[in-house]
C-alpha distance (Angstrom), angle and dihedral (degrees) to the residues before:
residue distance angle dihedral
X1 . . .
X2 3.77 . .
X3 3.78 141.0 .
X4 3.79 118.7 -116.4
X5 3.77 119.4 -142.9
X6 3.80 110.0 -100.9
X7 3.80 94.1 -10.8
X8 3.76 143.0 89.1
X9 3.80 114.7 -69.3
X10 3.79 119.9 -98.5
X11 3.78 99.2 -128.7
X12 3.82 100.7 164.2
X13 3.84 128.2 88.5
X14 25.65 67.9 -136.4
X15 4.00 74.6 -31.1
X16 3.82 123.2 139.9
X17 3.80 118.2 -173.7
X18 3.82 96.7 -151.4
X19 3.79 141.0 -5.1
X20 3.79 111.5 -65.9
X21 3.79 91.8 -127.0
X22 3.82 94.5 67.3
X23 3.81 117.0 118.4
X24 3.78 131.4 -151.0
X25 3.78 116.7 -89.2
X26 3.80 130.2 -169.5
X27 3.78 117.0 -80.9
X28 3.78 100.0 -136.0
X29 3.79 99.8 171.2
X30 3.79 96.4 57.0
X31 3.79 113.9 85.6
X32 3.83 113.0 -109.5
X33 3.79 85.9 -140.4
X34 3.80 90.4 59.3
X35 3.81 92.1 46.5
X36 3.79 87.4 56.8
X37 3.82 88.7 62.4
X38 3.81 94.0 45.1
X39 3.83 99.2 47.6
X40 3.79 125.3 60.1
X41 3.80 119.2 -121.2
X42 3.80 131.0 -126.5
X43 3.78 125.6 -152.9
X44 3.81 113.5 -116.5
X45 3.78 142.7 -164.7
X46 3.80 123.4 -122.9
X47 3.83 89.9 -78.6
X48 3.85 91.7 54.0
X49 3.81 92.5 -108.3
X50 3.83 115.1 147.1
X51 3.80 116.1 -102.6
X52 3.79 135.5 172.2
X53 3.78 115.4 -78.5
X54 3.78 144.3 102.7
X55 3.83 110.1 -88.6
X56 3.81 88.2 -144.7
X57 3.81 91.2 65.1
X58 3.83 111.4 17.9
X59 3.81 121.8 105.9
X60 3.82 98.3 -125.9
X61 3.79 125.3 33.0
X62 3.78 139.8 150.9
X63 3.81 140.3 174.9
X64 3.78 113.8 -68.2
X65 3.82 111.6 -108.9
X66 3.81 129.2 -124.1
X67 3.80 108.7 -81.5
X68 3.81 93.8 9.2
X69 3.84 114.5 134.4
X70 3.80 116.1 -118.0
X71 3.82 114.1 -123.8
X72 3.81 92.5 -158.5
X73 3.79 149.8 28.5
X74 3.78 129.1 -139.8
X75 3.79 113.1 -141.8
X76 3.78 140.9 178.3
X77 3.80 120.0 -116.7
X78 3.79 141.1 -162.1
X79 3.80 112.1 -117.2
X80 3.81 95.4 -146.9
X81 3.80 98.0 53.1
X82 3.82 108.3 6.9
X83 3.81 93.4 -118.4
X84 3.79 117.6 157.1
X85 3.80 122.4 -146.4
X86 3.81 108.3 171.2
X87 3.80 140.0 22.2
X88 3.77 130.6 -160.5
X89 3.80 137.9 -166.3
X90 3.83 131.4 -179.3
X91 3.78 112.5 -150.2
X92 3.82 135.6 167.9
X93 3.80 117.0 -117.6
X94 3.81 137.2 -174.3
X95 3.80 113.5 -110.5
X96 3.78 126.2 -150.5
X97 3.80 91.0 -115.5
X98 3.80 89.6 63.8
X99 3.80 98.0 -104.2
X100 3.76 133.9 108.9
X101 3.80 119.8 -107.1
X102 3.79 133.0 178.6
X103 3.79 121.9 -120.0
X104 3.79 120.3 -163.8
X105 3.79 108.9 -154.6
X106 3.81 117.4 -155.2
X107 3.77 117.5 -163.7
X108 3.80 117.0 -168.5
X109 3.81 98.6 -177.8
X110 3.81 91.3 114.3
X111 3.81 129.4 -160.1
X112 3.80 90.5 67.9
X113 3.81 118.8 -159.6
X114 3.84 135.2 176.8
X115 3.82 89.0 -98.4
X116 3.83 91.9 60.9
X117 3.81 115.4 144.7
X118 3.79 116.8 -157.7
X119 3.80 118.8 -122.1
X120 3.78 132.3 156.5
X121 3.80 122.7 -132.9
X122 3.81 111.6 176.5
X123 3.81 91.5 -152.6
X124 3.81 91.4 56.4
X125 3.81 111.0 21.1
X126 3.79 135.5 47.4
X127 3.78 148.5 -169.3
X128 3.81 142.0 -158.5
X129 3.82 122.2 -144.9
X130 3.81 115.6 -150.6
X131 3.82 124.0 -158.6
X132 3.82 116.9 -150.2
X133 3.80 99.9 172.0
X134 3.78 117.3 50.1
X135 3.82 104.8 57.8
X136 3.78 136.5 25.4
X137 3.82 89.3 -97.5
X138 3.77 136.6 63.0
X139 3.80 101.4 -116.9
X140 3.79 143.8 174.5
X141 3.80 110.2 -110.0
X142 3.81 100.4 169.4
X143 3.78 137.9 18.1
X144 3.77 141.4 174.0
X145 3.80 129.5 -161.0
X146 3.77 138.6 163.1
X147 3.80 92.9 -97.1
X148 3.81 108.9 49.3
X149 3.82 97.1 8.4
X150 3.84 113.9 -158.4
X151 3.83 116.9 23.9
X152 3.80 138.5 161.3
X153 3.80 128.1 -144.3
X154 3.78 118.5 -152.7
X155 3.78 141.9 -179.7
X156 3.81 94.9 -146.6
X157 3.80 104.6 28.7
X158 3.79 90.6 -105.6
X159 3.79 134.3 96.4
X160 3.79 100.7 -166.0
X161 3.78 89.0 122.8
X162 3.79 141.3 -4.9
X163 3.80 93.5 -94.2
X164 3.81 90.6 61.1
X165 3.79 90.1 54.8
X166 3.80 105.0 38.3
X167 3.79 116.6 93.1
X168 3.80 96.5 28.4
X169 3.81 100.2 103.6
X170 3.79 98.7 24.9
X171 3.79 126.5 -168.5
X172 3.81 106.2 -178.3
X173 3.83 140.8 -45.1
X174 3.79 121.3 -65.6
X175 3.80 91.5 -126.0
X176 3.82 125.1 102.4
X177 3.84 108.4 -66.1
X178 3.81 92.3 -141.2
X179 3.83 88.6 65.0
X180 3.82 95.5 53.0
X181 3.80 123.2 107.0
X182 3.81 112.5 -102.4
X183 3.80 89.0 -97.8
X184 3.79 136.1 -5.9
X185 3.79 138.5 171.2
X186 3.81 136.8 -164.1
X187 3.82 133.8 -173.4
X188 3.79 114.1 -113.3
X189 3.81 135.0 -176.1
X190 3.79 112.6 -141.8
X191 3.80 123.9 -164.3
X192 3.79 117.2 -158.5
X193 3.82 119.7 -156.8
X194 3.79 117.2 -167.7
X195 3.81 110.3 -140.9
X196 3.81 100.2 175.1
X197 3.77 105.2 69.0
X198 3.77 127.5 -143.5
X199 3.81 98.9 30.9
X200 3.85 109.3 143.3
X201 3.80 112.9 -112.0
X202 3.81 92.6 2.7
X203 3.80 108.9 120.0
X204 3.79 139.6 148.2
X205 3.79 117.3 -92.3
X206 3.78 146.5 121.6
X207 3.78 140.5 -123.1
X208 3.80 136.7 -172.8
X209 3.77 111.4 -132.4
X210 3.81 140.9 148.8
X211 3.78 131.4 -96.0
X212 3.81 120.7 -160.9
X213 3.80 126.0 -173.7
X214 3.80 133.5 -173.6
X215 3.77 132.2 -146.3
X216 3.85 108.8 -106.9
X217 3.79 116.3 -79.4
X218 3.81 133.3 165.7
X219 3.81 117.1 -88.2
X220 3.79 127.0 -178.0
X221 3.79 109.5 -130.5
X222 3.81 131.7 -156.3
X223 3.81 93.6 -86.6
X224 3.84 88.0 55.7
X225 3.81 89.8 -109.2
X226 3.80 112.8 145.8
X227 3.82 105.0 -144.0
X228 3.78 132.2 169.8
X229 3.80 108.2 -119.0
X230 3.79 144.9 175.5
X231 3.79 114.1 -130.5
X232 3.81 121.6 -154.0
X233 3.82 123.9 -172.5
X234 3.81 121.6 -163.3
X235 3.81 115.4 -167.7
X236 3.80 114.7 -165.4
X237 3.81 91.3 -143.5
X238 3.78 129.4 35.1
X239 3.80 87.8 -138.0
X240 3.80 101.0 83.4
X241 3.79 89.3 -173.0
X242 3.82 93.4 61.0
X243 3.80 110.6 114.9
X244 3.82 92.9 -143.8
X245 3.82 93.9 54.0
X246 3.82 124.5 119.0
X247 3.80 135.9 -161.3
X248 3.79 131.9 -152.9
X249 3.80 115.7 -165.9
X250 3.80 125.4 -163.8
X251 3.81 132.9 -169.7
X252 3.82 121.2 -161.0
X253 3.82 122.0 -168.9
X254 3.80 132.0 -172.0
X255 3.79 91.5 -123.5
X256 3.82 100.6 49.7
X257 3.82 108.6 12.2
X258 3.83 108.7 -141.9
X259 3.80 99.1 28.1
X260 3.80 111.0 162.5
X261 3.81 137.4 19.1
X262 3.80 129.3 -168.0
X263 3.82 134.5 -178.5
X264 3.82 120.8 -154.4
X265 3.81 134.1 -178.6
X266 3.80 132.9 179.6
X267 3.80 112.5 -86.8
X268 3.81 90.5 -118.8
X269 3.81 90.2 56.7
X270 3.81 91.4 47.3
X271 3.82 90.0 53.2
X272 3.80 90.9 47.7
X273 3.81 94.4 49.9
X274 3.81 101.1 35.9
X275 3.82 106.7 19.2
X276 3.78 130.7 -98.6
X277 3.82 93.3 -89.1
X278 3.82 97.3 46.5
X279 3.81 111.4 128.4
X280 3.82 92.3 -135.5
X281 3.82 88.8 64.9
X282 3.82 93.5 53.7
X283 3.83 114.0 65.9
X284 3.81 88.0 168.2
X285 3.82 92.0 66.5
X286 3.83 125.2 86.0
X287 3.81 90.6 -127.1
X288 3.83 93.3 58.0
X289 3.81 103.3 139.8
X290 3.84 96.6 -131.3
X291 3.80 97.7 46.6
X292 3.81 92.5 97.7
X293 3.82 98.2 54.5
X294 3.82 108.4 17.9
X295 3.79 109.2 37.3
X296 3.80 106.6 101.6
X297 3.80 105.4 65.4
X298 3.78 105.4 76.6
X299 3.79 121.1 175.8
X300 3.81 98.7 141.3
X301 3.77 128.7 126.2
X302 3.80 89.5 -133.1
X303 3.80 93.0 61.1
X304 3.80 87.7 -129.0
X305 3.83 119.3 105.2
X306 3.78 107.2 -123.8
X307 3.82 98.3 28.7
X308 3.80 129.7 79.2
X309 3.81 143.1 151.1
X310 3.81 125.9 -114.6
X311 3.78 129.3 153.6
X312 3.83 91.8 10.2
X313 3.80 91.5 -64.1
X314 3.79 137.3 96.3
X315 3.80 119.1 -103.8
X316 3.82 128.3 -165.7
X317 3.77 132.2 -158.0
X318 3.81 110.9 -117.7
X319 3.82 101.0 177.5
X320 3.80 137.5 15.2
X321 3.80 140.9 172.9
X322 3.82 119.6 -167.4
X323 3.80 106.8 -170.5
X324 3.82 104.6 -169.4
X325 3.82 103.5 111.9
X326 3.81 107.0 109.3
X327 3.81 118.3 -139.1
X328 3.82 120.3 -176.2
X329 3.81 113.1 -144.1
X330 3.80 124.3 -136.4
X331 3.80 88.0 -138.6
X332 3.85 121.8 30.1
X333 3.79 108.8 -129.5
X334 3.78 141.2 -166.6
X335 3.79 98.1 -121.2
X336 3.80 98.3 -144.2
X337 3.79 137.1 104.8
X338 3.85 126.3 -152.4
X339 3.82 89.9 -119.4
X340 3.81 97.4 53.4
X341 3.84 110.4 108.2
X342 3.81 89.5 -14.8
X343 3.81 102.1 80.8
X344 3.81 139.7 91.0
X345 3.79 94.6 39.0
X346 3.82 96.1 -58.5
X347 3.79 115.3 100.2
X348 3.80 114.3 -169.2
X349 3.80 106.1 160.3
X350 3.77 136.6 56.1
X351 3.84 115.5 -114.9
């Protein structure tokens, strides 16, 4: 069990899902309010045409449409020197089964500038594909990262169709977030299917963990922007006291969609994997590796960003990406590649 940098956790020891001629159809059962948190916004003029501007501050904004180029990126940044390492966008896409899904694109090119040109390199970049149709939850059904590359998540251990996959790695219900309880959690069994073969340590498997989600509240992010966000926590094991457990935490905002990602492990596991003196295991120290780009948002019981208590043990944050730095692009772009969610014999998206 290990945590991949800027990707979904590995928590486990030619197929087409629908005719290629299918077209997107409205998703009526998913709350429009929830879609607002899943899909990034674009600023618009009085005729609702996209224009340059930060959705967190512009007067008019709406969800970006399927096929519409994005005029911006949101990136992380290092406080000490302003460097940027990763960028993220949350865009709606047309799936082969005729429904809309959300794809979160993760570019790791770094040093982002207005002249950025999107490209996808599976050894460097990543994506998450979110289903909002085939279970009662919004859920990850596919992911790619620079460690294991192309992977599927499933509720039943099969990927014959979207219904077999949806509801495996759940995020939160598809109902209106304003109607949720303040916080709720459910146990969930997640099957992981490795599509890219030959990746070391990347195997098929399954695990029963816990997912918790919170009703939207306002968080202050690294750019000092105060944004209302949904938080979703996915624990690899339902036993929060297990020393080999892992947590992935996600924040979704109305302005940017998928906005922030964090990876946590129990302190004992961090010591075992990195050594008792490793800076990444000591958020209290000035040399803590995440202090320069993930130190503002603090919702921990310890009062110290990067350290918390669950299952009667101490946990530490070992990776984090806060994507709230707005960057206008010289050329709006459709941030997709023909290989994303269409490779390794499993085709999810329309061209």
